Every structure is written in C-alpha cells, then in structure tokens.
PAMARRO-202058 format. One record per residue (C-alpha): x, y, z; residue number from 1. Coordinates in nm, 2 decimals, padded with zeros to 4 digits. Each point is the difference from the previous one (the first is absolute). Layout:
% residues N
<drennu <X; Y; Z>; NUM>
...
This chain:
% residues 102
<drennu <-00.74; -00.51; -08.32>; 1>
<drennu <00.21; 00.32; 00.00>; 2>
<drennu <00.24; 00.03; 00.29>; 3>
<drennu <00.07; 00.34; 00.15>; 4>
<drennu <00.36; 00.12; -00.02>; 5>
<drennu <00.18; -00.07; 00.33>; 6>
<drennu <00.15; 00.29; 00.19>; 7>
<drennu <00.36; -00.01; 00.10>; 8>
<drennu <-00.08; 00.08; 00.36>; 9>
<drennu <-00.28; -00.25; 00.03>; 10>
<drennu <00.00; -00.35; 00.13>; 11>
<drennu <00.35; -00.16; -00.05>; 12>
<drennu <-00.16; -00.30; -00.18>; 13>
<drennu <-00.13; 00.25; -00.26>; 14>
<drennu <00.29; 00.25; 00.02>; 15>
<drennu <00.16; -00.12; -00.32>; 16>
<drennu <-00.33; -00.01; -00.19>; 17>
<drennu <-00.10; -00.22; -00.29>; 18>
<drennu <00.26; -00.07; -00.26>; 19>
<drennu <00.28; -00.10; 00.23>; 20>
<drennu <00.20; -00.31; -00.09>; 21>
<drennu <00.17; -00.18; 00.28>; 22>
<drennu <00.24; -00.27; -00.13>; 23>
<drennu <-00.07; -00.21; 00.32>; 24>
<drennu <-00.37; 00.00; -00.10>; 25>
<drennu <00.08; -00.17; -00.33>; 26>
<drennu <00.21; -00.26; 00.18>; 27>
<drennu <-00.28; -00.06; 00.25>; 28>
<drennu <-00.26; -00.05; -00.28>; 29>
<drennu <00.23; -00.25; -00.18>; 30>
<drennu <00.07; -00.19; 00.32>; 31>
<drennu <-00.37; -00.02; 00.09>; 32>
<drennu <-00.10; -00.11; -00.35>; 33>
<drennu <00.27; -00.27; -00.01>; 34>
<drennu <-00.08; -00.11; 00.36>; 35>
<drennu <-00.36; -00.06; -00.11>; 36>
<drennu <00.11; -00.25; -00.26>; 37>
<drennu <-00.07; -00.37; 00.06>; 38>
<drennu <00.28; -00.22; 00.15>; 39>
<drennu <00.07; -00.16; -00.33>; 40>
<drennu <00.10; 00.34; -00.14>; 41>
<drennu <00.23; 00.08; 00.29>; 42>
<drennu <00.29; -00.16; -00.18>; 43>
<drennu <-00.02; 00.28; -00.26>; 44>
<drennu <-00.05; 00.27; 00.27>; 45>
<drennu <00.32; 00.19; -00.08>; 46>
<drennu <-00.08; 00.03; -00.37>; 47>
<drennu <-00.36; 00.08; 00.08>; 48>
<drennu <00.10; 00.28; 00.24>; 49>
<drennu <00.23; 00.15; -00.27>; 50>
<drennu <-00.28; -00.02; -00.26>; 51>
<drennu <-00.26; 00.14; 00.23>; 52>
<drennu <00.23; 00.28; 00.11>; 53>
<drennu <00.07; 00.09; -00.37>; 54>
<drennu <-00.37; -00.02; -00.08>; 55>
<drennu <-00.10; 00.23; 00.29>; 56>
<drennu <00.28; 00.24; -00.09>; 57>
<drennu <-00.14; 00.03; -00.36>; 58>
<drennu <-00.35; 00.06; 00.13>; 59>
<drennu <00.12; 00.27; 00.25>; 60>
<drennu <00.23; 00.16; -00.26>; 61>
<drennu <-00.30; 00.05; -00.23>; 62>
<drennu <-00.17; 00.18; 00.29>; 63>
<drennu <00.26; 00.27; -00.01>; 64>
<drennu <00.08; -00.01; 00.37>; 65>
<drennu <00.30; 00.16; 00.17>; 66>
<drennu <00.24; -00.13; 00.26>; 67>
<drennu <00.00; 00.12; 00.36>; 68>
<drennu <00.34; 00.16; -00.06>; 69>
<drennu <-00.13; 00.19; -00.30>; 70>
<drennu <-00.30; 00.12; 00.19>; 71>
<drennu <00.21; 00.11; 00.30>; 72>
<drennu <00.23; 00.20; -00.22>; 73>
<drennu <-00.30; 00.17; -00.17>; 74>
<drennu <-00.15; 00.07; 00.34>; 75>
<drennu <00.31; 00.18; 00.11>; 76>
<drennu <00.02; 00.20; -00.32>; 77>
<drennu <-00.37; 00.10; 00.06>; 78>
<drennu <00.07; 00.10; 00.36>; 79>
<drennu <00.29; 00.22; -00.11>; 80>
<drennu <-00.21; 00.15; -00.28>; 81>
<drennu <-00.28; 00.08; 00.25>; 82>
<drennu <00.24; 00.16; 00.24>; 83>
<drennu <00.15; 00.21; -00.28>; 84>
<drennu <-00.35; 00.10; -00.12>; 85>
<drennu <-00.10; 00.11; 00.35>; 86>
<drennu <00.31; 00.21; 00.02>; 87>
<drennu <-00.06; 00.16; -00.34>; 88>
<drennu <-00.37; 00.07; 00.09>; 89>
<drennu <00.12; 00.17; 00.32>; 90>
<drennu <00.25; 00.21; -00.19>; 91>
<drennu <-00.27; 00.10; -00.26>; 92>
<drennu <-00.24; 00.10; 00.28>; 93>
<drennu <00.28; 00.21; 00.16>; 94>
<drennu <00.08; 00.18; -00.33>; 95>
<drennu <-00.37; 00.06; -00.06>; 96>
<drennu <-00.04; 00.15; 00.34>; 97>
<drennu <00.30; 00.23; -00.06>; 98>
<drennu <-00.14; 00.11; -00.33>; 99>
<drennu <-00.34; 00.08; 00.15>; 100>
<drennu <00.17; 00.20; 00.28>; 101>
<drennu <00.18; 00.23; -00.24>; 102>
C-alpha cells in the first residue's frame, strides 16, 4: 500500500510524515517486547532490553529514517527558502511590469 505524503499543515499526528525516527519510540518497542517475555526470562530483562533496542536500531537505521531534530531543522530551512522565493518572484514581477511600461 502506498501512503500519501503528509502535509506539514495537516493533522499533527501526520505532521512529521513518514520516515521520522523518535528515539522514545525505539525504547517503547524494546520495553514492550521485553515485557511480553515469560516470567522465567524476566531475570535477563535488562540484557534483553539492550539487545532488543540494538536490534530495532539496526532495523530502523536500514530504513534511512531521520530524527525529529533533523526534520525540524530542514523544515525551517524550507520555510526560509519559500519566503525568499516568494520575495524574488515578487521582485521579478515588479521588474517585468516596469519593463512592459517602458
């Protein structure tokens, strides 16, 4: 199934789109997986959490995801670029209008 690209101004749950990597998400997955282990395995829970966290990190690293911080920085760069583009488009329109007047 192909998912549509999320818009930045859309629903906050989708605002950051697909491909976002939240470190808390990895911790939550590791905690849930280790919590689902049988009681006999609880003694090794700390090691298990470390191993599961490392395994999930490897999987997510292969997915070429970005951190929220990286995404936020790029969103700000994009906003500044859009503002500059709009300013330049306005200047070009004004120059074209002047040229057509003369």
